[in-house]
C-alpha positions as CSV (number, residue, x, y, z in Angstrom):
1,M,0.0,0.0,0.0
2,K,2.8,2.3,0.8
3,N,4.5,1.5,-2.5
4,A,1.3,2.3,-4.3
5,K,1.0,5.7,-2.6
6,R,4.7,6.4,-3.4
7,T,4.2,5.5,-7.1
8,L,1.1,7.7,-7.3
9,L,3.0,10.6,-5.8
10,C,5.8,10.2,-8.2
11,L,3.4,10.1,-11.1
12,C,1.8,13.3,-9.9
13,C,5.2,15.0,-9.7
14,V,6.1,13.9,-13.2
15,A,2.7,15.3,-14.5
16,L,3.4,18.7,-12.9
17,I,6.8,18.8,-14.3
18,V,5.5,18.0,-17.8
19,A,2.7,20.5,-17.5
20,A,5.1,23.3,-16.4
21,S,7.4,22.5,-19.4
22,V,4.5,22.6,-21.8
23,M,3.1,25.9,-20.4
24,G,6.6,27.5,-20.7
25,T,6.6,26.9,-24.4
26,I,3.1,28.1,-25.4
27,A,3.2,31.0,-27.9
28,Y,0.3,33.5,-27.3
29,L,-1.1,35.7,-30.1
30,T,0.2,39.3,-29.3
31,D,0.8,42.6,-31.1
32,K,1.9,46.1,-30.3
33,D,2.0,49.4,-32.2
34,S,2.9,53.0,-31.7
35,V,2.2,56.4,-33.3
36,T,4.9,59.1,-33.7
37,N,3.6,62.6,-34.4
38,T,5.8,64.8,-36.6
39,F,5.1,68.5,-36.4
40,S,6.0,71.2,-39.0
41,I,5.8,74.9,-38.5
42,G,3.5,77.0,-40.6
43,D,4.8,80.3,-42.0
44,V,3.5,83.3,-43.9
45,D,6.2,85.2,-45.9
46,I,5.8,88.0,-48.4
47,I,8.0,90.3,-50.5
48,L,7.0,93.8,-51.7
49,D,9.0,95.4,-54.5
50,E,8.7,97.2,-57.7
51,E,10.4,97.4,-61.1
52,A,13.7,99.3,-61.3
53,V,13.2,102.5,-63.4
54,T,15.2,105.6,-64.5
55,P,14.3,109.0,-63.1
56,E,12.2,109.4,-66.2
57,G,10.1,106.5,-65.1
58,K,11.3,104.0,-67.8
59,P,12.4,100.5,-67.0
60,T,16.2,100.1,-66.6
61,D,16.0,96.6,-68.1
62,D,18.9,95.7,-65.9
63,P,18.8,91.9,-65.6
64,T,21.0,92.0,-62.5
65,D,18.6,94.1,-60.4
66,P,15.1,94.0,-62.0
67,R,13.1,94.6,-58.8
68,V,13.9,97.2,-56.1
69,K,12.6,98.7,-52.9
70,Q,12.9,102.3,-54.0
71,N,13.0,104.5,-57.1
72,N,13.6,108.2,-57.7
73,Y,11.6,110.2,-60.2
74,H,12.0,113.4,-62.1
75,L,8.5,114.8,-62.5
76,I,7.3,116.5,-65.7
77,P,3.7,117.4,-66.6
78,G,2.0,115.0,-68.9
79,Q,4.5,112.1,-68.3
80,S,3.7,108.6,-67.1
81,Y,6.1,106.8,-64.8
82,V,6.4,103.1,-64.2
83,K,5.6,102.2,-60.6
84,D,4.2,98.7,-59.9
85,P,4.1,97.8,-56.2
86,T,3.9,94.0,-56.3
87,V,3.5,91.4,-53.5
88,T,5.1,88.0,-53.9
89,V,3.9,85.2,-51.6
90,V,6.9,83.1,-50.9
91,K,6.8,79.4,-51.6
92,G,5.8,77.3,-48.6
93,S,3.6,80.0,-47.1
94,E,0.2,79.1,-45.6
95,S,-3.0,80.4,-47.1
96,S,-3.2,84.1,-46.2
97,F,-4.9,87.4,-46.7
98,V,-2.8,90.2,-48.2
99,R,-3.3,93.9,-48.1
100,M,-1.4,97.0,-49.1
101,F,-1.3,100.6,-47.7
102,V,-0.3,103.4,-50.0
103,S,0.8,106.6,-48.3
104,I,1.1,109.9,-50.3
105,N,2.7,112.9,-48.7
106,C,2.1,116.5,-49.8
107,Y,-1.6,115.6,-49.4
108,D,-2.4,119.2,-48.3
109,E,-0.9,120.5,-51.5
110,L,-2.7,117.9,-53.6
111,Q,-6.0,118.8,-52.0
112,K,-5.4,122.4,-53.1
113,I,-4.5,121.4,-56.6
114,Y,-7.6,119.1,-56.9
115,S,-9.9,121.6,-55.2
116,G,-10.4,119.7,-52.0
117,T,-10.8,116.1,-53.3
118,F,-7.9,113.9,-54.1
119,L,-8.1,110.1,-54.6
120,P,-5.4,107.6,-55.7
121,Q,-7.2,107.0,-59.1
122,Y,-6.4,110.6,-60.0
123,F,-2.7,109.8,-59.9
124,V,-2.2,106.1,-60.7
125,E,-2.9,104.0,-63.7
126,G,-3.6,100.2,-64.0
127,W,-5.4,99.8,-60.7
128,D,-8.2,97.2,-60.8
129,N,-10.6,97.7,-57.9
130,T,-12.0,94.2,-58.4
131,V,-8.6,92.7,-57.7
132,W,-7.2,95.1,-55.1
133,V,-10.3,96.3,-53.4
134,S,-10.2,99.7,-51.8
135,T,-11.6,100.0,-48.3
136,E,-12.5,103.5,-49.2
137,K,-11.0,104.7,-46.0
138,V,-8.5,107.5,-45.9
139,E,-6.3,108.1,-42.9
140,V,-4.9,111.6,-42.8
141,S,-2.0,112.6,-40.5
142,A,-2.6,115.2,-37.8
143,D,-0.8,117.8,-39.8
144,G,-2.8,117.0,-42.9
145,K,0.3,116.3,-45.0
146,V,0.1,112.5,-45.4
147,A,-2.9,110.4,-46.6
148,T,-2.9,106.6,-46.4
149,Y,-5.2,104.4,-48.4
150,E,-5.9,100.7,-47.8
151,F,-6.3,98.0,-50.5
152,R,-7.1,94.4,-49.8
153,Y,-6.4,91.5,-52.2
154,K,-9.8,90.0,-53.3
155,E,-9.3,86.6,-51.7
156,A,-7.0,84.4,-49.6
157,V,-3.9,83.3,-51.5
158,K,-1.5,80.3,-51.3
159,P,1.3,79.2,-53.6
160,V,0.0,76.2,-55.6
161,D,3.5,74.7,-55.9
162,E,5.6,74.2,-52.8
163,N,8.6,75.1,-54.8
164,T,7.4,78.2,-56.6
165,D,6.6,81.7,-55.3
166,L,3.2,83.2,-56.1
167,V,3.4,86.7,-57.6
168,L,0.2,88.7,-57.2
169,P,-0.9,91.3,-59.8
170,A,0.6,94.7,-59.2
171,L,-1.5,97.1,-57.2
172,F,-1.1,99.6,-60.0
173,T,1.3,99.8,-62.9
174,S,2.2,103.5,-63.2
175,F,1.4,107.0,-62.2
176,K,1.0,110.1,-64.3
177,V,1.6,113.8,-63.7
178,P,-1.4,115.6,-65.3
179,E,-0.8,117.9,-68.2
180,T,-2.6,120.6,-66.3
181,F,0.1,120.8,-63.6
182,T,1.9,124.1,-63.6
183,N,5.4,124.9,-62.4
184,E,3.9,126.2,-59.2
185,N,2.1,122.8,-58.7
186,L,5.4,120.9,-59.2
187,K,7.3,123.2,-56.8
188,A,4.6,122.5,-54.2
189,L,5.1,118.8,-54.8
190,K,8.9,118.8,-54.9
191,D,9.1,116.5,-51.9
192,L,6.4,114.1,-53.1
193,T,6.7,110.5,-52.1
194,I,4.5,107.5,-52.7
195,T,5.1,104.7,-50.2
196,A,3.6,101.2,-50.3
197,E,3.5,98.8,-47.3
198,A,2.3,95.2,-47.5
199,H,0.8,93.0,-44.8
200,A,-0.1,89.3,-44.7
201,I,-2.0,87.2,-42.2
202,Q,-3.0,83.5,-42.2
203,S,-6.5,82.9,-43.4
204,A,-7.0,79.7,-41.3
205,G,-9.1,80.3,-38.2
206,F,-11.1,83.1,-39.6
207,E,-14.7,82.7,-40.9
208,D,-17.5,84.9,-42.0
209,V,-19.7,86.0,-39.1
210,T,-23.4,85.8,-40.0
211,D,-26.4,87.4,-38.2
212,P,-28.5,84.3,-37.2
213,A,-31.7,86.3,-37.5
214,T,-31.2,87.6,-41.0
215,G,-28.5,85.4,-42.4
216,I,-26.6,88.5,-43.5
217,V,-22.8,88.4,-43.2
218,T,-21.9,91.1,-40.6
219,T,-18.1,90.5,-40.6
220,T,-16.2,88.7,-43.4
221,A,-13.4,86.4,-42.6
222,Q,-10.9,88.9,-44.1
223,E,-12.3,91.7,-41.9
224,A,-11.9,89.5,-38.9
225,A,-8.4,88.6,-39.9
226,W,-7.3,92.2,-40.3
227,A,-8.9,93.2,-37.0
228,A,-6.8,90.5,-35.3
229,F,-3.7,91.7,-37.2
230,D,-4.2,95.2,-36.0
231,V,-4.5,94.0,-32.4
232,Q,-1.3,92.0,-32.6
233,N,0.5,94.8,-34.5
234,P,-0.7,98.1,-33.0
């Protein structure tokens, strides 16, 4: 009887050892995965320049320096002068709204010459108000000598090709000194300057604001964007 118990115990021990060995070699179905997030930085980058011209307002045709930041002009009544403020949206830029401010000094003298009403269209040529839309607002300096006009590009813009800049149409192509200007008029405008400044702001994050009662747009996405720009750049 004792031998039978001893044999049974041995068999149990052997069974446990075999079971442990089998359990140690079982291959379970398992898997694992991970996600790595790569972040890139968005950017908005523009260039403002104009064609290089002679003092007579003619293109220099200099292939080494075709676009410049400044030109000097010698004014004569009845003459047109090339001036084409142009914004280039640099490749890789995010979709953005673009605007330009044009400031004209000697505004007080121009008001006298034009009998109290002077607008940019009296002076510039090649401006398309459906492309560069005037806000029809004029900011005049405290001394009345400088007037600034705002123009907004008609829509948000983005380079189509990641490797190619996007050149927008020029704000205008030239300006003309009217034939009616006299020597006295030109002397009054001897320090005349026309200065352009361009701004850009991302279009993402801005939407039209609509009055829920009427369905009328009260603030466009572009208006909201420029309001945010002005807060950030007082």
